[in-house]
C-alpha positions in Angstrom: -173.9 19.6 -1.5 -176.3 20.9 1.0 -176.4 19.5 4.5 -178.8 20.0 7.3 -177.7 20.3 10.9 -179.7 20.5 14.1 -178.7 20.6 17.7 -179.0 17.6 20.0 -179.7 17.9 23.7 -176.1 18.3 24.5 -173.3 20.4 23.2 -169.6 20.9 23.8 -168.0 24.4 23.8 -164.2 24.2 23.6 -161.4 26.7 23.9 -158.3 25.8 21.9 -155.0 26.6 23.4 -153.1 28.2 20.5 -149.4 28.7 20.3 -148.0 32.0 21.7 -145.7 33.6 24.2 -145.7 35.8 27.2 -148.2 38.6 26.9 -150.3 41.1 28.8 -154.0 40.3 28.3 -156.3 43.2 28.0 -160.0 42.6 28.4 -163.1 44.8 28.8 -165.9 43.9 31.1 -166.2 43.5 34.8 -163.3 44.1 37.2 -161.1 41.0 37.7 -157.6 41.2 39.1 -156.5 38.3 36.9 -157.0 40.4 33.8 -154.0 42.4 34.7 -151.7 39.5 35.2 -149.0 38.5 32.8 -148.6 34.8 31.7 -146.2 32.5 30.0 -148.1 30.0 27.8 -145.1 27.7 27.8 -145.7 27.1 31.5 -149.3 25.9 30.9 -148.9 22.1 31.5 -150.4 20.2 28.6 -150.6 17.2 31.0 -152.9 19.3 33.3 -155.0 20.5 30.3 -155.4 16.9 29.1 -156.2 15.8 32.7 -158.9 18.5 32.8 -160.3 17.2 29.5 -160.4 13.6 30.8 -162.3 14.9 33.8 -164.6 16.8 31.6 -165.8 13.8 29.7 -165.8 11.5 32.8 -167.9 13.9 34.8 -170.3 14.7 31.9 -170.9 11.0 31.2 -171.5 10.3 34.9 -174.0 13.2 35.1 -175.7 11.8 32.0 -176.3 8.5 33.7 -178.0 10.4 36.5 -180.0 12.9 34.4 -180.7 10.8 31.2 -184.0 12.5 30.4 -183.1 16.2 30.9 -180.8 18.8 29.5 -177.3 19.0 31.1 -175.0 21.9 31.2 -171.7 22.1 33.1 -168.5 24.0 33.0 -165.9 21.3 33.5 -163.2 24.0 33.9 -165.2 25.6 36.8 -165.5 22.3 38.6 -161.9 21.3 38.0 -160.6 24.7 39.2 -162.6 24.7 42.4 -161.5 21.1 43.2 -157.9 22.0 42.2 -158.0 24.8 44.8 -159.2 22.3 47.4 -156.6 19.8 46.2 -153.9 22.1 47.5 -154.8 20.9 51.0 -155.2 17.2 50.3 -152.8 14.5 51.5 -152.3 10.8 51.5 -155.0 8.6 50.0 -157.4 11.5 49.6 -154.9 13.4 47.4 -154.2 10.3 45.4 -157.9 9.7 44.7 -158.6 13.3 43.8 -155.6 13.3 41.4 -157.0 10.2 39.7 -160.4 11.7 39.2 -159.1 15.2 38.2 -156.5 13.7 35.8 -153.5 15.0 37.8 -151.8 11.7 38.6 -148.1 12.0 38.0 -148.2 15.8 37.8 -146.0 17.5 40.4 -147.7 19.9 42.7 -145.4 22.8 41.7 -146.1 22.1 38.0 -149.8 22.0 38.5 -149.8 25.3 40.5 -147.6 26.9 37.9 -149.9 25.7 35.1 -153.0 27.3 36.8 -151.1 30.4 37.6 -150.6 30.9 33.8 -153.7 29.2 32.4 -156.2 31.5 34.1 -154.8 34.8 32.9 -154.2 33.3 29.5 -157.9 32.3 29.2 -159.1 35.6 30.5 -157.1 37.4 27.8 -157.9 34.8 25.1 -159.5 37.1 22.5 -160.2 40.8 22.5 -163.5 40.0 20.8 -164.6 37.5 23.4 -165.3 38.2 27.1 -164.1 35.4 29.3 -163.7 36.1 33.0 -162.5 33.4 35.5 -162.6 34.4 39.1 -161.9 32.5 42.4 -162.6 33.2 46.0 -162.3 31.7 49.5 -164.8 32.5 52.2 -163.6 31.5 55.7 -165.8 31.4 58.8 -164.5 34.1 61.3 -162.4 32.5 64.0 -161.4 29.4 62.0 -157.7 28.6 61.6 -156.9 27.8 58.0 -153.2 26.9 57.3 -151.3 29.8 55.8 -149.6 27.7 53.1 -153.0 26.6 51.8 -154.2 30.2 51.6 -151.0 31.4 50.0 -151.2 28.7 47.3 -154.7 29.7 46.4 -153.9 33.4 46.3 -150.8 32.9 44.3 -151.7 30.2 41.8 -155.5 30.8 41.5 -155.6 34.5 42.2 -158.2 33.8 44.8 -159.5 36.4 47.2 -159.8 35.4 50.8 -162.6 36.9 52.9 -163.3 36.1 56.6 -167.0 36.1 57.2 -169.4 35.6 60.1 -171.4 32.6 58.7 -173.9 32.9 61.5 -175.3 36.2 60.2 -178.4 36.0 58.1 -176.9 38.0 55.3 -173.7 35.9 55.0 -175.0 33.9 52.0 -176.1 37.1 50.4 -172.5 38.4 50.5 -171.1 35.3 48.9 -173.9 35.2 46.3 -173.3 38.9 45.5 -169.7 38.0 44.6 -170.9 35.2 42.4 -173.5 37.5 40.7 -170.8 40.1 39.9 -168.4 37.5 38.7 -171.0 36.0 36.3 -172.4 39.3 35.1 -175.6 38.7 37.0 -176.2 35.4 35.2 -176.0 33.4 38.4 -177.3 35.1 41.4 -177.3 32.2 43.9 -175.0 29.3 44.7 -175.3 29.3 48.5 -178.6 28.9 50.3 -179.5 30.4 53.7 -178.8 29.5 56.4 -175.2 28.3 56.0 -174.8 25.0 57.9 -173.5 25.5 61.4 -170.5 23.1 60.8 -169.4 24.8 57.5 -166.0 26.4 58.0 -165.1 27.5 54.4 -166.3 27.8 50.8 -163.9 27.7 47.8 -165.7 29.2 44.8 -165.0 29.4 41.1 -167.0 31.5 38.8 -166.8 31.8 35.0 -168.5 34.2 32.6 -168.3 33.9 28.8 -169.8 36.1 26.1 -168.8 35.7 22.5 -170.3 36.8 19.2 -170.1 34.3 16.3 -167.4 35.1 13.8 -170.2 34.7 11.3 -173.6 35.6 12.7 -177.0 34.3 11.7 -179.4 36.6 10.1 -182.5 36.9 12.3 -184.6 37.3 9.1 -183.8 33.7 8.3 -185.0 32.4 11.7 -188.3 30.5 11.4 -190.5 28.3 13.5 -189.5 24.6 13.3 -190.1 21.3 15.1 -187.4 19.9 17.4 -187.6 16.2 18.2 -186.8 15.7 21.9 -184.9 12.7 23.3 -188.2 11.3 24.7 -189.8 11.2 21.2 -191.9 14.3 21.7 -191.7 17.4 19.5 -191.5 21.0 20.5 -191.8 24.1 18.4 -188.5 26.1 18.4 -187.1 29.2 16.6 -184.6 27.7 14.1 -181.7 29.8 13.0 -180.2 29.1 9.6 -177.5 30.1 7.2 -176.0 28.5 4.1 -172.4 28.9 3.0 -169.0 28.0 4.2 -169.1 26.1 7.5 -166.4 24.0 9.3 -168.1 20.6 9.0 -167.1 17.1 9.9 -168.7 13.6 9.6 -167.9 10.2 11.1 -169.6 6.8 11.0 -172.2 7.8 13.6 -172.1 11.6 13.8 -172.0 15.0 12.1 -170.3 17.9 13.7 -169.7 21.6 13.1 -167.3 24.1 14.5 -168.8 27.6 15.1 -166.0 30.1 16.0 -166.4 33.1 18.1 -164.6 36.4 17.6 -161.2 35.9 16.0 -161.6 32.1 16.1 -159.6 31.1 19.2 -162.8 29.9 20.9 -165.6 28.0 19.3 -168.7 26.0 19.9 -168.6 22.5 18.6 -172.1 21.0 17.9 -172.2 17.2 17.5 -175.3 15.4 16.1 -175.5 11.6 16.4 -177.0 9.7 13.6 -180.8 9.2 13.8 -180.5 5.5 14.8 -178.4 6.3 17.9 -179.7 8.0 21.0 -178.0 11.0 22.4 -177.3 9.1 25.7 -175.7 6.1 23.9 -173.5 8.5 22.0 -172.4 10.4 25.1 -171.4 7.0 26.6 -168.8 6.7 23.9 -167.1 10.0 24.5 -163.6 10.3 25.8 -160.5 12.4 24.9 -159.6 10.1 22.0 -163.1 10.3 20.6 -163.1 14.1 21.0 -159.8 14.3 19.1 -161.2 12.3 16.3 -164.3 14.5 16.1 -162.2 17.6 15.9 -159.9 16.1 13.3 -162.9 15.2 11.1 -163.8 18.9 10.7 -162.7 20.9 7.6 -164.2 24.0 6.0 -166.9 23.0 3.5 -169.0 25.2 1.2 -172.7 25.3 0.6 -173.5 23.7 4.0 -177.1 24.3 5.1 -176.7 24.9 8.9 -179.7 25.0 11.1 -179.5 25.5 14.8 -182.2 26.4 17.3 -182.1 29.4 19.6 -182.0 28.0 23.1 -181.5 28.7 26.8 -180.4 26.1 29.3 -180.1 26.3 33.0 -178.8 23.4 35.1 -178.5 23.2 38.8 -177.8 24.0 41.5 -176.5 20.5 41.2 -174.9 18.6 44.1 -172.0 16.8 42.6 -171.1 14.6 45.6 -172.6 11.4 44.2 -171.1 11.9 40.7 -167.6 12.6 42.2 -167.9 9.6 44.5 -168.8 7.4 41.6 -165.7 8.6 39.8 -163.5 7.6 42.7 -163.0 10.5 45.1 -165.6 9.4 47.7 -163.1 9.5 50.6 -162.9 13.3 50.3 -166.5 13.5 51.6 -166.0 11.2 54.7 -164.3 11.3 58.1 -161.4 9.4 56.6 -160.5 12.4 54.4 -157.0 13.9 54.7 -157.1 17.7 54.1 -154.4 18.3 56.7 -153.0 21.0 54.4 -156.2 23.0 55.2 -156.6 22.2 58.8 -157.0 19.4 61.3 -159.9 16.9 60.7 -161.8 18.5 57.9 -163.5 17.1 54.7 -165.6 18.2 51.8 -169.3 18.6 52.8 -170.7 19.4 49.3 -169.7 20.3 45.8 -172.4 22.5 44.2 -172.5 23.6 40.6 -174.8 25.8 38.5 -174.5 26.7 34.8 -176.6 28.8 32.4 -176.3 29.5 28.7 -178.2 31.4 26.0 -177.5 30.9 22.3 -179.0 33.1 19.6 -178.2 34.7 16.2 -175.5 36.9 17.6 -173.6 34.4 19.6 -173.5 32.8 23.1 -173.5 34.0 26.7 -172.8 31.5 29.4 -171.9 31.4 33.1 -171.1 28.8 35.7 -170.2 28.7 39.4 -168.9 25.9 41.6 -168.7 25.9 45.4 -166.8 23.5 47.5 -168.1 23.4 51.1 -165.7 22.4 53.8 -166.7 21.1 57.3 -165.0 19.3 60.2 -164.9 15.5 60.1 -167.0 13.8 62.8 -168.7 17.1 63.3 -170.4 17.3 66.7 -174.2 17.7 66.4 -175.4 21.0 67.9 -176.5 20.4 71.5 -180.2 19.9 71.8 -182.6 18.5 74.4 -186.0 17.8 72.8 -188.4 16.1 75.3 -190.7 14.7 72.7 -190.8 11.2 74.2 -191.1 9.7 77.7 -188.6 11.1 80.2 -187.7 11.2 83.9 -187.7 14.2 86.1 -186.4 14.9 89.5 -186.9 17.9 91.8 -184.1 18.1 94.3 -182.6 20.4 96.9 -179.1 21.0 95.6 -177.8 22.2 98.9 -178.3 19.0 100.8 -179.1 16.7 97.9 -182.5 15.8 99.1 -184.8 14.5 96.4 -188.1 16.2 96.8 -190.0 14.7 93.9 -189.3 12.1 91.2 -191.4 11.2 88.2 -191.8 9.6 84.8 -193.6 11.3 82.0 -195.0 8.5 79.9 -197.8 10.3 78.2 -198.8 14.0 77.9 -202.4 14.9 77.1 
């Protein structure tokens, strides 16, 4: 039986954690110290992975509420990792709220750190035929005192580099953005804008770059012009890729799905198409880890499937995630009540910024994402300023004797 499949306005790319043992990942591509790290897959906490998955769907659904009529693209792993790095300095109610949002409630700190210590090099060496680079960095304003235990935790568990930087210099954002550009193979060239806010004391940044060829590629000779019906009812002309043959295909009461593996099959893109009588936004509202498991379990290899998928590029952000994360329950982290005493005295998160891009074509997919967590002091003092743009008093006095020579009120200036 022939089946037709088209891409909705959202997709899910998933990496399966397959059984294995301690290994030395070898990966071509850009320089990344994590690529030379050994790992023990048994020490990757499935509780933490499941927590990250819950956060992935929770955050995606929240963003869909905010951006209902536009494309959305995020790397949940990038956001989770940047926030997990920040979580190392959280305490009291702030830590409890972050744990609830990130899916880490009940996971001991040592276990979570050990999980990331092994998960990142595992993913970076996932498949010799797939390029996947995960990089982390901390950028600290020169002269700021950041607690050593916090820096050590991020260096050890997240393989994060730590760089002191004079944030007041005009080229400071360029240095940070250059790191992001290199870590994403030039796919994202900017995450920090100039000038850096005067009260910012630190950035915690995660960057992810992914490039994978389809295990079975599309023949460009079969790519033709076709109509794509957008979520708002309009139609757009797209270049539709197609192939017919064996495809990992699944179907439920209100969806169709395919699994398109990359490389040797350890990573794949899952494309999920709601039934015609259901909008993409209504379908997204039903997603959670249980639903995701059911979608994956529905998929089996089928023959003579007519697969049609448009070539596309998406770019999302730079997106400020403060409102989304607050809605999910970690609003305290952005306020003067925040407890990040493990980082330093009286600090909070100022902004969480995210950007992601992807290109999908006949050969495969190339994607990148970056997340920046900006830290500032709580109750930050406003920069001193005297701006006489309203009525004011003035006094001319002799400071030796204290004699007031002139006194006036400026009520209006013409």
